[in-house]
NUKE-852027 format. One record per residue: residue in three letters; x, y, z negated of N, C-alpha, C in turn. Coordinates in steps of 0.02 Angstrom, whole numbers, plus 50000, padded with zeros to 5 digits. Example, Ala and Ser with C-alpha at 12.3 -4.5 7.8 and 13.67 -1.06 7.14 Angstrom:
NUKE-852027
<'ALA', <50660, 49716, 49610>, <50615, 49775, 49610>, <50660, 49835, 49610>>
<'SER', <50642, 49888, 49646>, <50684, 49947, 49643>, <50645, 50002, 49606>>
//
This chain:
NUKE-852027
<'UNK', <52915, 51599, 41784>, <52930, 51664, 41814>, <52865, 51699, 41833>>
<'UNK', <52861, 51765, 41822>, <52801, 51803, 41835>, <52783, 51800, 41909>>
<'UNK', <52717, 51807, 41922>, <52692, 51805, 41991>, <52727, 51856, 42035>>
<'UNK', <52741, 51915, 42006>, <52774, 51969, 42044>, <52842, 51946, 42070>>
<'UNK', <52881, 51913, 42027>, <52947, 51888, 42047>, <52941, 51829, 42095>>
<'UNK', <52890, 51787, 42085>, <52879, 51730, 42130>, <52865, 51754, 42201>>
<'UNK', <52824, 51805, 42208>, <52807, 51832, 42274>, <52869, 51861, 42308>>
<'UNK', <52914, 51891, 42269>, <52976, 51916, 42296>, <53019, 51859, 42322>>
<'UNK', <53025, 51805, 42284>, <53065, 51748, 42305>, <53036, 51715, 42367>>
<'UNK', <52970, 51713, 42372>, <52938, 51686, 42432>, <52956, 51727, 42494>>
<'UNK', <52956, 51793, 42487>, <52973, 51836, 42543>, <53046, 51827, 42563>>
<'UNK', <53090, 51818, 42514>, <53161, 51807, 42529>, <53171, 51741, 42565>>
<'UNK', <53137, 51689, 42543>, <53143, 51623, 42576>, <53116, 51627, 42647>>
<'UNK', <53061, 51662, 42657>, <53033, 51670, 42724>, <53081, 51706, 42770>>
<'UNK', <53113, 51758, 42744>, <53162, 51795, 42784>, <53220, 51751, 42804>>
<'UNK', <53244, 51710, 42758>, <53301, 51666, 42773>, <53281, 51611, 42823>>
<'UNK', <53221, 51585, 42817>, <53198, 51533, 42864>, <53196, 51561, 42936>>
<'UNK', <53176, 51623, 42942>, <53169, 51653, 43008>, <53234, 51683, 43034>>
<'UNK', <53285, 51686, 42991>, <53350, 51714, 43011>, <53349, 51789, 43020>>
<'UNK', <53303, 51823, 42988>, <53299, 51896, 42995>, <53347, 51931, 42948>>
<'UNK', <53364, 51993, 42966>, <53403, 52035, 42920>, <53358, 52057, 42863>>
<'UNK', <53389, 52075, 42807>, <53351, 52100, 42751>, <53319, 52167, 42768>>
<'UNK', <53262, 52181, 42739>, <53227, 52244, 42753>, <53182, 52261, 42694>>
<'UNK', <53160, 52323, 42693>, <53113, 52346, 42641>, <53047, 52363, 42673>>
<'UNK', <52992, 52338, 42645>, <52925, 52354, 42669>, <52885, 52387, 42613>>
<'UNK', <52847, 52437, 42630>, <52807, 52474, 42581>, <52733, 52467, 42598>>
<'UNK', <52695, 52439, 42551>, <52623, 52431, 42560>, <52588, 52483, 42516>>
<'UNK', <52549, 52527, 42547>, <52514, 52578, 42509>, <52459, 52547, 42467>>
<'UNK', <52462, 52558, 42402>, <52412, 52532, 42356>, <52355, 52582, 42347>>
<'UNK', <52372, 52646, 42346>, <52321, 52698, 42338>, <52354, 52765, 42355>>
<'UNK', <52312, 52814, 42373>, <52338, 52881, 42389>, <52283, 52932, 42379>>
<'UNK', <52303, 52994, 42372>, <52255, 53049, 42363>, <52288, 53114, 42380>>
<'UNK', <52262, 53167, 42353>, <52286, 53235, 42368>, <52354, 53246, 42336>>
<'UNK', <52407, 53237, 42376>, <52475, 53251, 42351>, <52507, 53193, 42315>>
<'UNK', <52478, 53133, 42316>, <52508, 53077, 42281>, <52497, 53012, 42320>>
<'UNK', <52540, 52963, 42307>, <52537, 52898, 42339>, <52570, 52847, 42294>>
<'UNK', <52544, 52786, 42293>, <52575, 52731, 42257>, <52587, 52675, 42307>>
<'UNK', <52648, 52647, 42308>, <52665, 52595, 42356>, <52698, 52536, 42321>>
<'UNK', <52684, 52477, 42347>, <52717, 52415, 42326>, <52775, 52404, 42375>>
<'UNK', <52836, 52414, 42352>, <52895, 52411, 42395>, <52932, 52346, 42382>>
<'UNK', <52937, 52304, 42433>, <52970, 52239, 42427>, <53030, 52237, 42474>>
<'UNK', <53088, 52224, 42446>, <53151, 52225, 42485>, <53183, 52155, 42483>>
<'UNK', <53202, 52130, 42542>, <53233, 52064, 42546>, <53308, 52068, 42564>>
<'UNK', <53338, 52127, 42559>, <53408, 52136, 42575>, <53453, 52101, 42524>>
<'UNK', <53513, 52081, 42547>, <53560, 52048, 42503>, <53631, 52072, 42515>>
<'UNK', <53680, 52036, 42487>, <53750, 52057, 42492>, <53776, 52064, 42564>>
<'UNK', <53749, 52026, 42611>, <53773, 52027, 42680>, <53739, 52081, 42722>>
<'UNK', <53691, 52115, 42694>, <53657, 52169, 42731>, <53689, 52236, 42718>>
<'UNK', <53691, 52277, 42769>, <53721, 52343, 42762>, <53678, 52388, 42718>>
<'UNK', <53708, 52424, 42671>, <53669, 52470, 42629>, <53633, 52521, 42674>>
<'UNK', <53573, 52539, 42654>, <53537, 52588, 42694>, <53537, 52656, 42659>>
<'UNK', <53549, 52707, 42698>, <53552, 52776, 42673>, <53488, 52812, 42692>>
<'UNK', <53459, 52846, 42645>, <53397, 52883, 42657>, <53398, 52948, 42619>>
<'UNK', <53344, 52984, 42624>, <53335, 53047, 42589>, <53264, 53048, 42561>>
<'UNK', <53258, 53062, 42497>, <53192, 53064, 42466>, <53149, 53117, 42500>>
<'UNK', <53088, 53099, 42518>, <53041, 53147, 42547>, <52992, 53174, 42495>>
<'UNK', <52988, 53140, 42438>, <52940, 53159, 42386>, <52975, 53157, 42317>>
<'UNK', <52939, 53179, 42267>, <52960, 53165, 42198>, <52942, 53092, 42186>>
<'UNK', <52992, 53051, 42168>, <52983, 52979, 42165>, <52998, 52952, 42096>>
<'UNK', <52955, 52908, 42072>, <52965, 52870, 42011>, <52949, 52798, 42028>>
<'UNK', <53001, 52757, 42039>, <52991, 52689, 42062>, <53009, 52640, 42006>>
<'UNK', <52958, 52603, 41983>, <52968, 52554, 41931>, <52995, 52490, 41961>>
<'UNK', <53053, 52467, 41937>, <53080, 52403, 41961>, <53045, 52348, 41922>>
<'UNK', <53010, 52303, 41959>, <52972, 52250, 41926>, <53002, 52181, 41939>>
<'UNK', <53052, 52176, 41983>, <53087, 52113, 41995>, <53152, 52127, 42032>>
<'UNK', <53204, 52088, 42019>, <53267, 52094, 42055>, <53311, 52150, 42029>>
<'UNK', <53367, 52160, 42063>, <53414, 52213, 42047>, <53440, 52245, 42112>>
<'UNK', <53463, 52307, 42107>, <53497, 52338, 42164>, <53537, 52398, 42138>>
<'UNK', <53584, 52421, 42179>, <53624, 52479, 42162>, <53594, 52541, 42195>>
<'UNK', <53585, 52592, 42155>, <53555, 52655, 42178>, <53608, 52710, 42170>>
<'UNK', <53629, 52739, 42227>, <53683, 52789, 42225>, <53659, 52854, 42256>>
<'UNK', <53669, 52908, 42220>, <53655, 52975, 42246>, <53721, 53013, 42250>>
<'UNK', <53717, 53076, 42269>, <53777, 53117, 42273>, <53807, 53131, 42205>>
<'UNK', <53767, 53121, 42152>, <53791, 53137, 42085>, <53810, 53076, 42044>>
<'UNK', <53780, 53019, 42057>, <53789, 52963, 42011>, <53771, 52898, 42045>>
<'UNK', <53791, 52843, 42015>, <53773, 52776, 42038>, <53746, 52736, 41979>>
<'UNK', <53692, 52700, 41991>, <53659, 52662, 41938>, <53642, 52592, 41963>>
<'UNK', <53643, 52544, 41917>, <53616, 52478, 41931>, <53544, 52478, 41908>>
<'UNK', <53498, 52464, 41954>, <53427, 52461, 41937>, <53408, 52390, 41921>>
<'UNK', <53377, 52379, 41864>, <53356, 52313, 41841>, <53282, 52315, 41825>>
<'UNK', <53252, 52256, 41817>, <53181, 52253, 41800>, <53167, 52291, 41736>>
<'UNK', <53116, 52333, 41737>, <53099, 52374, 41680>, <53127, 52444, 41683>>
<'UNK', <53172, 52458, 41730>, <53199, 52525, 41738>, <53158, 52565, 41789>>
<'UNK', <53166, 52630, 41790>, <53128, 52673, 41835>, <53176, 52718, 41874>>
<'UNK', <53175, 52712, 41939>, <53216, 52753, 41984>, <53184, 52821, 41990>>
<'UNK', <53225, 52874, 41986>, <53200, 52943, 41990>, <53231, 52978, 42050>>
<'UNK', <53190, 53013, 42088>, <53216, 53050, 42145>, <53175, 53112, 42158>>
<'UNK', <53205, 53161, 42190>, <53169, 53222, 42208>, <53180, 53238, 42282>>
<'UNK', <53138, 53279, 42312>, <53142, 53292, 42384>, <53210, 53316, 42407>>
<'UNK', <53232, 53289, 42464>, <53295, 53307, 42497>, <53357, 53279, 42463>>
<'UNK', <53348, 53239, 42410>, <53406, 53208, 42378>, <53427, 53147, 42419>>
<'UNK', <53487, 53146, 42448>, <53510, 53087, 42485>, <53527, 53030, 42437>>
<'UNK', <53514, 52969, 42458>, <53529, 52912, 42415>, <53545, 52851, 42458>>
<'UNK', <53576, 52802, 42426>, <53592, 52739, 42458>, <53573, 52682, 42412>>
<'UNK', <53540, 52631, 42440>, <53523, 52571, 42403>, <53562, 52512, 42432>>
<'UNK', <53590, 52471, 42389>, <53628, 52413, 42412>, <53616, 52354, 42365>>
<'UNK', <53634, 52294, 42388>, <53623, 52233, 42349>, <53688, 52192, 42349>>
<'UNK', <53740, 52221, 42322>, <53805, 52188, 42324>, <53807, 52125, 42281>>
<'UNK', <53764, 52120, 42231>, <53771, 52066, 42182>, <53711, 52019, 42180>>
<'UNK', <53664, 52025, 42226>, <53606, 51981, 42226>, <53557, 52002, 42279>>
<'UNK', <53510, 51959, 42296>, <53463, 51971, 42351>, <53394, 51990, 42324>>
<'UNK', <53368, 52045, 42350>, <53299, 52063, 42341>, <53282, 52102, 42279>>
<'UNK', <53229, 52142, 42285>, <53200, 52178, 42229>, <53128, 52198, 42247>>
<'UNK', <53091, 52217, 42197>, <53022, 52240, 42207>, <53008, 52298, 42161>>
<'UNK', <52978, 52351, 42188>, <52963, 52411, 42149>, <52890, 52432, 42160>>
<'UNK', <52862, 52463, 42109>, <52799, 52499, 42116>, <52817, 52573, 42114>>
<'UNK', <52809, 52606, 42171>, <52835, 52674, 42180>, <52779, 52726, 42177>>
<'UNK', <52785, 52774, 42132>, <52738, 52829, 42126>, <52771, 52890, 42158>>
<'UNK', <52738, 52919, 42208>, <52767, 52973, 42247>, <52720, 53033, 42247>>
<'UNK', <52750, 53093, 42240>, <52710, 53154, 42235>, <52740, 53208, 42280>>
<'UNK', <52696, 53247, 42311>, <52718, 53308, 42343>, <52742, 53356, 42289>>
<'UNK', <52794, 53397, 42301>, <52821, 53440, 42248>, <52769, 53484, 42214>>
<'UNK', <52723, 53515, 42253>, <52674, 53559, 42223>, <52624, 53520, 42179>>
<'UNK', <52606, 53460, 42201>, <52561, 53418, 42161>, <52594, 53396, 42096>>
<'UNK', <52658, 53378, 42101>, <52695, 53357, 42042>, <52700, 53414, 41991>>
<'UNK', <52715, 53473, 42015>, <52721, 53530, 41970>, <52654, 53549, 41940>>
<'UNK', <52601, 53541, 41979>, <52533, 53556, 41954>, <52514, 53507, 41899>>
<'UNK', <52532, 53443, 41907>, <52514, 53392, 41859>, <52555, 53396, 41795>>
<'UNK', <52620, 53407, 41803>, <52665, 53402, 41746>, <52686, 53469, 41716>>
<'UNK', <52680, 53522, 41756>, <52705, 53587, 41734>, <52781, 53591, 41735>>
<'UNK', <52814, 53543, 41769>, <52887, 53541, 41771>, <52911, 53548, 41843>>
<'UNK', <52973, 53568, 41851>, <53004, 53572, 41916>, <53010, 53502, 41946>>
<'UNK', <53003, 53495, 42011>, <53007, 53429, 42043>, <53079, 53405, 42051>>
<'UNK', <53115, 53399, 41995>, <53184, 53378, 41998>, <53203, 53345, 41932>>
<'UNK', <53242, 53291, 41936>, <53262, 53254, 41876>, <53337, 53260, 41867>>
<'UNK', <53358, 53263, 41804>, <53430, 53263, 41790>, <53458, 53192, 41792>>
<'UNK', <53430, 53144, 41755>, <53455, 53075, 41763>, <53428, 53045, 41827>>
<'UNK', <53462, 52994, 41852>, <53439, 52960, 41913>, <53397, 52898, 41897>>
<'UNK', <53393, 52879, 41834>, <53351, 52823, 41816>, <53334, 52827, 41742>>
<'UNK', <53280, 52792, 41724>, <53264, 52778, 41655>, <53279, 52704, 41644>>
<'UNK', <53319, 52686, 41595>, <53332, 52615, 41582>, <53270, 52582, 41553>>
<'UNK', <53268, 52515, 41549>, <53212, 52483, 41514>, <53205, 52512, 41444>>
<'UNK', <53146, 52538, 41429>, <53135, 52572, 41365>, <53068, 52550, 41335>>
<'UNK', <53066, 52550, 41269>, <53003, 52535, 41235>, <52950, 52586, 41254>>
<'UNK', <52970, 52649, 41263>, <52922, 52702, 41276>, <52889, 52695, 41345>>
<'UNK', <52924, 52665, 41394>, <52896, 52658, 41461>, <52863, 52590, 41473>>
<'UNK', <52872, 52543, 41426>, <52846, 52475, 41435>, <52770, 52473, 41448>>
<'UNK', <52729, 52511, 41410>, <52657, 52507, 41423>, <52638, 52531, 41494>>
<'UNK', <52671, 52582, 41519>, <52657, 52606, 41587>, <52674, 52553, 41639>>
<'UNK', <52732, 52521, 41631>, <52752, 52470, 41679>, <52705, 52410, 41676>>
<'UNK', <52685, 52391, 41616>, <52638, 52335, 41609>, <52571, 52351, 41643>>
<'UNK', <52547, 52413, 41635>, <52485, 52433, 41668>, <52491, 52431, 41743>>
<'UNK', <52548, 52455, 41769>, <52558, 52456, 41842>, <52561, 52385, 41869>>
<'UNK', <52595, 52340, 41835>, <52600, 52271, 41858>, <52531, 52237, 41858>>
<'UNK', <52492, 52249, 41805>, <52425, 52220, 41801>, <52380, 52247, 41856>>
<'UNK', <52390, 52310, 41874>, <52348, 52342, 41925>, <52358, 52312, 41994>>
<'UNK', <52414, 52280, 42007>, <52427, 52250, 42072>, <52372, 52199, 42091>>
<'UNK', <52344, 52165, 42042>, <52294, 52114, 42055>, <52224, 52136, 42034>>
<'UNK', <52214, 52201, 42026>, <52149, 52227, 42005>, <52122, 52274, 42058>>
<'UNK', <52072, 52252, 42095>, <52045, 52293, 42149>, <52011, 52356, 42124>>
<'UNK', <51992, 52357, 42060>, <51958, 52415, 42031>, <52005, 52462, 41994>>
<'UNK', <52069, 52450, 41998>, <52117, 52491, 41960>, <52113, 52564, 41981>>
<'UNK', <52116, 52608, 41931>, <52117, 52680, 41944>, <52190, 52703, 41950>>
<'UNK', <52217, 52698, 42010>, <52287, 52716, 42020>, <52298, 52791, 42009>>
<'UNK', <52249, 52832, 42024>, <52258, 52904, 42014>, <52270, 52921, 41941>>
<'UNK', <52230, 52891, 41896>, <52240, 52903, 41825>, <52309, 52878, 41802>>
<'UNK', <52328, 52819, 41826>, <52393, 52793, 41808>, <52449, 52836, 41836>>
<'UNK', <52442, 52860, 41898>, <52493, 52902, 41928>, <52504, 52966, 41887>>
<'UNK', <52450, 52995, 41863>, <52456, 53055, 41823>, <52492, 53040, 41757>>
<'UNK', <52473, 52984, 41725>, <52507, 52965, 41663>, <52582, 52952, 41675>>
<'UNK', <52598, 52919, 41730>, <52668, 52904, 41746>, <52707, 52969, 41756>>
<'UNK', <52679, 53016, 41794>, <52714, 53079, 41807>, <52729, 53117, 41743>>
<'UNK', <52679, 53124, 41701>, <52687, 53164, 41640>, <52735, 53129, 41591>>
<'UNK', <52725, 53064, 41582>, <52767, 53028, 41533>, <52839, 53023, 41558>>
<'UNK', <52849, 53015, 41623>, <52917, 53010, 41649>, <52956, 53075, 41637>>
<'UNK', <52923, 53131, 41647>, <52956, 53196, 41634>, <52978, 53200, 41561>>
<'UNK', <52934, 53179, 41516>, <52951, 53181, 41444>, <53011, 53136, 41429>>
<'UNK', <53010, 53075, 41456>, <53064, 53028, 41443>, <53130, 53050, 41476>>
<'UNK', <53125, 53077, 41537>, <53186, 53098, 41573>, <53222, 53153, 41535>>
<'UNK', <53184, 53195, 41501>, <53215, 53249, 41462>, <53254, 53223, 41402>>
<'UNK', <53237, 53162, 41380>, <53270, 53133, 41321>, <53328, 53087, 41338>>
<'UNK', <53336, 53070, 41403>, <53387, 53022, 41423>, <53451, 53058, 41441>>
<'UNK', <53506, 53040, 41408>, <53570, 53070, 41423>, <53599, 53037, 41485>>
<'UNK', <53631, 53076, 41528>, <53663, 53051, 41589>, <53730, 53019, 41572>>
<'UNK', <53737, 52957, 41587>, <53800, 52921, 41576>, <53847, 52935, 41634>>
<'UNK', <53901, 52971, 41620>, <53948, 52990, 41673>, <54005, 52940, 41680>>
<'UNK', <54001, 52884, 41645>, <54053, 52834, 41649>, <54023, 52766, 41668>>
<'UNK', <54008, 52756, 41732>, <53980, 52692, 41753>, <54028, 52635, 41741>>
<'UNK', <54000, 52576, 41734>, <54042, 52517, 41722>, <54085, 52502, 41783>>
<'UNK', <54146, 52475, 41774>, <54187, 52455, 41831>, <54150, 52407, 41876>>
<'UNK', <54162, 52412, 41942>, <54124, 52373, 41990>, <54133, 52298, 41980>>
<'UNK', <54194, 52277, 41964>, <54204, 52205, 41956>, <54166, 52178, 41895>>
<'UNK', <54165, 52217, 41841>, <54127, 52196, 41782>, <54052, 52198, 41797>>
<'UNK', <54030, 52249, 41834>, <53959, 52254, 41851>, <53936, 52194, 41891>>
<'UNK', <53978, 52171, 41937>, <53961, 52113, 41977>, <53951, 52051, 41934>>
<'UNK', <53995, 52041, 41886>, <53990, 51982, 41843>, <53929, 51986, 41798>>
<'UNK', <53917, 52044, 41771>, <53861, 52052, 41725>, <53794, 52048, 41762>>
<'UNK', <53792, 52069, 41825>, <53729, 52066, 41862>, <53705, 51995, 41869>>
<'UNK', <53750, 51947, 41874>, <53729, 51877, 41877>, <53691, 51858, 41813>>
<'UNK', <53715, 51882, 41757>, <53681, 51868, 41693>, <53614, 51903, 41690>>
<'UNK', <53610, 51963, 41716>, <53547, 52000, 41716>, <53494, 51963, 41756>>
<'UNK', <53513, 51938, 41815>, <53465, 51901, 41856>, <53447, 51834, 41824>>
<'UNK', <53494, 51802, 41791>, <53479, 51739, 41757>, <53429, 51751, 41700>>
<'UNK', <53438, 51805, 41662>, <53392, 51821, 41608>, <53324, 51841, 41635>>
<'UNK', <53322, 51873, 41693>, <53258, 51892, 41722>, <53219, 51829, 41745>>
<'UNK', <53256, 51781, 41774>, <53223, 51720, 41798>, <53201, 51675, 41740>>
<'UNK', <53241, 51673, 41687>, <53227, 51627, 41632>, <53234, 51663, 41565>>
<'UNK', <53191, 51713, 41551>, <53199, 51751, 41489>, <53182, 51711, 41427>>
<'UNK', <53150, 51652, 41436>, <53129, 51612, 41378>, <53184, 51564, 41355>>
<'UNK', <53238, 51559, 41394>, <53292, 51514, 41375>, <53338, 51547, 41323>>
<'UNK', <53365, 51507, 41278>, <53410, 51533, 41226>, <53481, 51533, 41254>>
<'UNK', <53500, 51588, 41284>, <53568, 51595, 41312>, <53608, 51639, 41265>>
<'UNK', <53658, 51610, 41233>, <53696, 51648, 41183>, <53741, 51699, 41216>>
<'UNK', <53760, 51749, 41178>, <53806, 51800, 41202>, <53872, 51768, 41223>>
<'UNK', <53895, 51720, 41184>, <53958, 51686, 41199>, <53954, 51651, 41267>>
<'UNK', <53899, 51618, 41280>, <53890, 51581, 41343>, <53885, 51629, 41402>>
<'UNK', <53847, 51682, 41394>, <53840, 51732, 41448>, <53907, 51765, 41464>>
<'UNK', <53944, 51782, 41412>, <54009, 51814, 41422>, <54057, 51766, 41455>>
<'UNK', <54057, 51704, 41435>, <54102, 51654, 41465>, <54086, 51645, 41539>>
<'UNK', <54022, 51642, 41557>, <54002, 51634, 41626>, <54022, 51695, 41668>>
<'UNK', <54023, 51754, 41637>, <54042, 51814, 41672>, <54118, 51824, 41674>>
<'UNK', <54155, 51784, 41636>, <54227, 51790, 41634>, <54251, 51851, 41597>>
<'UNK', <54212, 51871, 41546>, <54229, 51930, 41506>, <54229, 51910, 41432>>
<'UNK', <54263, 51949, 41392>, <54260, 51938, 41320>, <54189, 51958, 41298>>
<'UNK', <54165, 51930, 41243>, <54099, 51949, 41218>, <54092, 52024, 41208>>
<'UNK', <54145, 52056, 41183>, <54142, 52128, 41171>, <54132, 52167, 41237>>
<'UNK', <54173, 52151, 41287>, <54168, 52188, 41350>, <54104, 52170, 41388>>
<'UNK', <54082, 52108, 41382>, <54019, 52089, 41414>, <53961, 52128, 41383>>
<'UNK', <53958, 52130, 41317>, <53903, 52165, 41283>, <53904, 52239, 41300>>
<'UNK', <53964, 52269, 41299>, <53968, 52341, 41314>, <53947, 52356, 41386>>
<'UNK', <53970, 52314, 41434>, <53952, 52325, 41504>, <53878, 52312, 41516>>
<'UNK', <53852, 52259, 41488>, <53781, 52242, 41496>, <53737, 52300, 41470>>
<'UNK', <53753, 52325, 41411>, <53713, 52378, 41380>, <53719, 52442, 41421>>
<'UNK', <53778, 52457, 41447>, <53787, 52517, 41487>, <53746, 52513, 41552>>
<'UNK', <53744, 52454, 41582>, <53708, 52446, 41645>, <53633, 52445, 41637>>
<'UNK', <53609, 52414, 41584>, <53537, 52403, 41576>, <53503, 52447, 41524>>
<'UNK', <53542, 52477, 41479>, <53513, 52516, 41426>, <53487, 52473, 41369>>
<'UNK', <53503, 52408, 41370>, <53480, 52361, 41318>, <53532, 52306, 41310>>
<'UNK', <53532, 52274, 41251>, <53574, 52216, 41241>, <53542, 52157, 41279>>
<'UNK', <53580, 52102, 41290>, <53549, 52044, 41322>, <53487, 52018, 41287>>
<'UNK', <53489, 52017, 41220>, <53431, 51994, 41182>, <53371, 52041, 41194>>
<'UNK', <53382, 52106, 41191>, <53328, 52154, 41203>, <53301, 52148, 41274>>
<'UNK', <53346, 52139, 41322>, <53325, 52134, 41392>, <53280, 52074, 41403>>
<'UNK', <53301, 52016, 41377>, <53261, 51955, 41385>, <53195, 51961, 41347>>
<'UNK', <53197, 51990, 41288>, <53136, 51997, 41248>, <53085, 52041, 41284>>
<'UNK', <53109, 52096, 41314>, <53063, 52140, 41349>, <53034, 52108, 41412>>
<'UNK', <53074, 52066, 41445>, <53048, 52029, 41503>, <52992, 51982, 41482>>
<'UNK', <53002, 51948, 41426>, <52950, 51902, 41401>, <52888, 51939, 41379>>
<'UNK', <52897, 51997, 41349>, <52839, 52036, 41327>, <52800, 52066, 41386>>
<'UNK', <52836, 52086, 41439>, <52801, 52110, 41499>, <52759, 52054, 41529>>
<'UNK', <52787, 51993, 41531>, <52750, 51936, 41557>, <52689, 51922, 41513>>
<'UNK', <52698, 51927, 41447>, <52642, 51916, 41402>, <52587, 51968, 41413>>
<'UNK', <52606, 52030, 41422>, <52556, 52082, 41434>, <52516, 52068, 41497>>
<'UNK', <52549, 52043, 41550>, <52514, 52025, 41611>, <52465, 51968, 41599>>
<'UNK', <52487, 51917, 41562>, <52444, 51860, 41548>, <52383, 51880, 41506>>
<'UNK', <52394, 51925, 41459>, <52339, 51948, 41417>, <52286, 51985, 41457>>
<'UNK', <52308, 52021, 41508>, <52262, 52059, 41550>, <52228, 52016, 41602>>
<'UNK', <52265, 51969, 41631>, <52241, 51931, 41689>, <52206, 51866, 41670>>
<'UNK', <52211, 51843, 41608>, <52182, 51779, 41590>, <52144, 51785, 41524>>
<'UNK', <52106, 51732, 41509>, <52072, 51728, 41445>, <52105, 51676, 41400>>
<'UNK', <52168, 51659, 41413>, <52204, 51611, 41373>, <52206, 51635, 41300>>
<'UNK', <52208, 51587, 41254>, <52215, 51605, 41184>, <52281, 51640, 41171>>
<'UNK', <52282, 51683, 41121>, <52343, 51721, 41104>, <52400, 51673, 41090>>
<'UNK', <52387, 51620, 41054>, <52441, 51573, 41037>, <52468, 51539, 41100>>
<'UNK', <52425, 51526, 41149>, <52448, 51495, 41211>, <52491, 51543, 41252>>
<'UNK', <52472, 51607, 41253>, <52512, 51657, 41287>, <52581, 51662, 41254>>
<'UNK', <52581, 51662, 41187>, <52645, 51665, 41150>, <52690, 51607, 41168>>
<'UNK', <52663, 51547, 41167>, <52704, 51488, 41182>, <52726, 51487, 41255>>
<'UNK', <52682, 51506, 41301>, <52700, 51508, 41372>, <52757, 51557, 41386>>
<'UNK', <52762, 51609, 41345>, <52813, 51660, 41356>, <52874, 51650, 41311>>
<'UNK', <52879, 51591, 41281>, <52941, 51573, 41247>, <52945, 51593, 41174>>
<'UNK', <52889, 51610, 41143>, <52890, 51627, 41072>, <52871, 51566, 41031>>
<'UNK', <52910, 51552, 40980>, <52901, 51491, 40941>, <52839, 51491, 40898>>
<'UNK', <52817, 51549, 40874>, <52756, 51552, 40835>, <52721, 51619, 40846>>
<'UNK', <52658, 51620, 40832>, <52617, 51678, 40850>, <52633, 51739, 40806>>
<'UNK', <52657, 51728, 40745>, <52672, 51785, 40702>, <52732, 51825, 40729>>
<'UNK', <52784, 51790, 40753>, <52840, 51824, 40784>, <52819, 51860, 40847>>
<'UNK', <52776, 51828, 40886>, <52750, 51859, 40947>, <52710, 51922, 40931>>
<'UNK', <52666, 51918, 40882>, <52626, 51977, 40864>, <52671, 52035, 40842>>
<'UNK', <52722, 52020, 40803>, <52767, 52072, 40778>, <52806, 52103, 40835>>
<'UNK', <52833, 52062, 40880>, <52872, 52088, 40936>, <52828, 52128, 40984>>
<'UNK', <52769, 52103, 40997>, <52723, 52137, 41044>, <52702, 52205, 41016>>
<'UNK', <52686, 52207, 40952>, <52667, 52270, 40922>, <52725, 52320, 40924>>
<'UNK', <52786, 52295, 40914>, <52844, 52340, 40916>, <52855, 52369, 40985>>
<'UNK', <52839, 52331, 41038>, <52850, 52354, 41107>, <52793, 52397, 41133>>
<'UNK', <52731, 52377, 41117>, <52673, 52410, 41147>, <52632, 52452, 41098>>
<'UNK', <52649, 52448, 41034>, <52615, 52490, 40985>, <52549, 52463, 40959>>
<'UNK', <52526, 52406, 40985>, <52464, 52375, 40963>, <52473, 52300, 40962>>
<'UNK', <52429, 52265, 40928>, <52432, 52192, 40927>, <52412, 52164, 40996>>
<'UNK', <52431, 52102, 41012>, <52410, 52072, 41075>, <52334, 52072, 41084>>
<'UNK', <52297, 52057, 41032>, <52224, 52055, 41037>, <52196, 52124, 41053>>
<'UNK', <52221, 52175, 41017>, <52197, 52243, 41030>, <52217, 52268, 41099>>
<'UNK', <52277, 52247, 41121>, <52300, 52266, 41188>, <52252, 52238, 41240>>
<'UNK', <52236, 52174, 41235>, <52190, 52142, 41282>, <52122, 52177, 41281>>
<'UNK', <52096, 52190, 41222>, <52031, 52222, 41216>, <52031, 52292, 41247>>
<'UNK', <52085, 52330, 41235>, <52090, 52397, 41263>, <52093, 52395, 41339>>
<'UNK', <52131, 52349, 41367>, <52137, 52344, 41440>, <52070, 52322, 41471>>
<'UNK', <52036, 52274, 41440>, <51972, 52252, 41467>, <51919, 52306, 41460>>
<'UNK', <51919, 52341, 41404>, <51871, 52395, 41394>, <51882, 52452, 41443>>
<'UNK', <51945, 52469, 41454>, <51962, 52521, 41502>, <51943, 52501, 41572>>
<'UNK', <51954, 52438, 41589>, <51938, 52413, 41656>, <51864, 52416, 41670>>
<'UNK', <51823, 52395, 41621>, <51751, 52394, 41632>, <51720, 52463, 41630>>
<'UNK', <51751, 52509, 41594>, <51722, 52576, 41586>, <51741, 52622, 41643>>
<'UNK', <51805, 52617, 41665>, <51829, 52665, 41714>, <51852, 52633, 41780>>
<'UNK', <51847, 52566, 41783>, <51878, 52533, 41841>, <51952, 52536, 41837>>
<'UNK', <51978, 52539, 41775>, <52049, 52551, 41763>, <52081, 52488, 41737>>
<'UNK', <52151, 52486, 41737>, <52187, 52429, 41708>, <52210, 52447, 41639>>
//
């Protein structure tokens, strides 16, 4: 399991040992004129009361571990690892954890005038989330790697996130037919299992049986909730982990591939290039070159 998810589980265990209620804490990673990036760690679970808030900024929060339900006045979404929560000022919302405990997000927040100046777009989104997507994978990988890089240029990354999110949000259709709550509950267990163990070969038949659904209904519900099939979801989780290892270590490419559940390096190279647009070796070189040149990830 990735270090990011391990740290979340440690916080959840600490909360349970102390008998505390679940809560969300935000650690500021960087800030500047009209922008802020925060590491938001939530230990709430099914027994905790959902908390209602109102967005104070234009928000793009990358989910990097766990799941939670995000409800606004217009729509309700299940947020999973690899998805991006979207919010604009004065939009009321509710977060809850009916189907599992804890989540972790890297949240990019902008004052409306700063957001409009950077993107040239109104500080408002039509969809409430971006599902896990190939197009957003490189941004999420960069943000995760930056958590452990004291020289990371968060301002450059924040600008890239703002501009690219606007482009992607314009292409995402709003799903007005959310999955039934009982089916969502069953499928969420599978989502969390795949997040914890994306390298295991869990067949569609087995996942559907564990959820108590037919393979057809399980696949349709899973895809509606996550924006990906179970195979795609697990593959992207493994590739995100590989991208972190490539940036944070000097391990051989073949060792990274094997550690992340790929049987041979050729399949790994092909899948990685499909997700990130470059080979694993070129990705590592680009990240290291960027880091040394700009203090960037």
